[in-house]
Steps between C-alpha positions, in 0.01 A plus 500: 500500500752640736437846653813685399494714815466209749788467736656148512388300805862383546594824676764619242328827468476452131186461293394134441531556124860615548611227754340163568284480191814444282583194714142374514468517129836333439662797320784503762631277773575632845871574522520457878344284767328800664351613174363141463361500845327833445352381162372183672329704770334713232397179322320387814333837527390479131410119501774416241532134607688383182773759576526364858539147384738598206730681743517216746808285461391196290670258741275602782161537317241257614206372308259706712707822488267686266196414707689595820598841359148565366342413831733746679443775245125459528481495872733780591484879423864618487524858613867587535862386465815598685828358399713472819832383349656313209827313482668381187255460215679720252597431145824318596347296768348152488281539816329771689289569802235759556330580828163670467180577686171490313182627655174345407138452595344150525152429624468861603808489721816699437822307528873496396704248310871525594730276297861431399464387137774303321572546137726317247623613158488227241576544127503878549155509668415559867260262667330486838621187693324529837449714803522491870224664687612746772284556813407873532 
């Protein structure tokens, strides 16, 4: 059961029940690439592996994708998200890019993941395509 007062990990400032939960439960689809990226970050935090796989562009899914996402979710404690910029990725766009920094703890060490993620809209739904890791 979701704590109705819990802020969403995505950094939107909204409660989880009012923001990413609707995407995770399939009640709504993210209307923009940035919203999808935020909801995917929150899915990592909450260990929602099926959501991560389902929002990855089918053409780039690998047979071990679920296992890889699960391994990452189990080994990393995500502790913060900062969206640096977004380009395109709106309702009329077919592609979008989102630059973000995500703080995490792994093996007791604090670190930062800095990425430019690429997204594609297909049949009205946004999907994660891939990302380029930035050195920080």
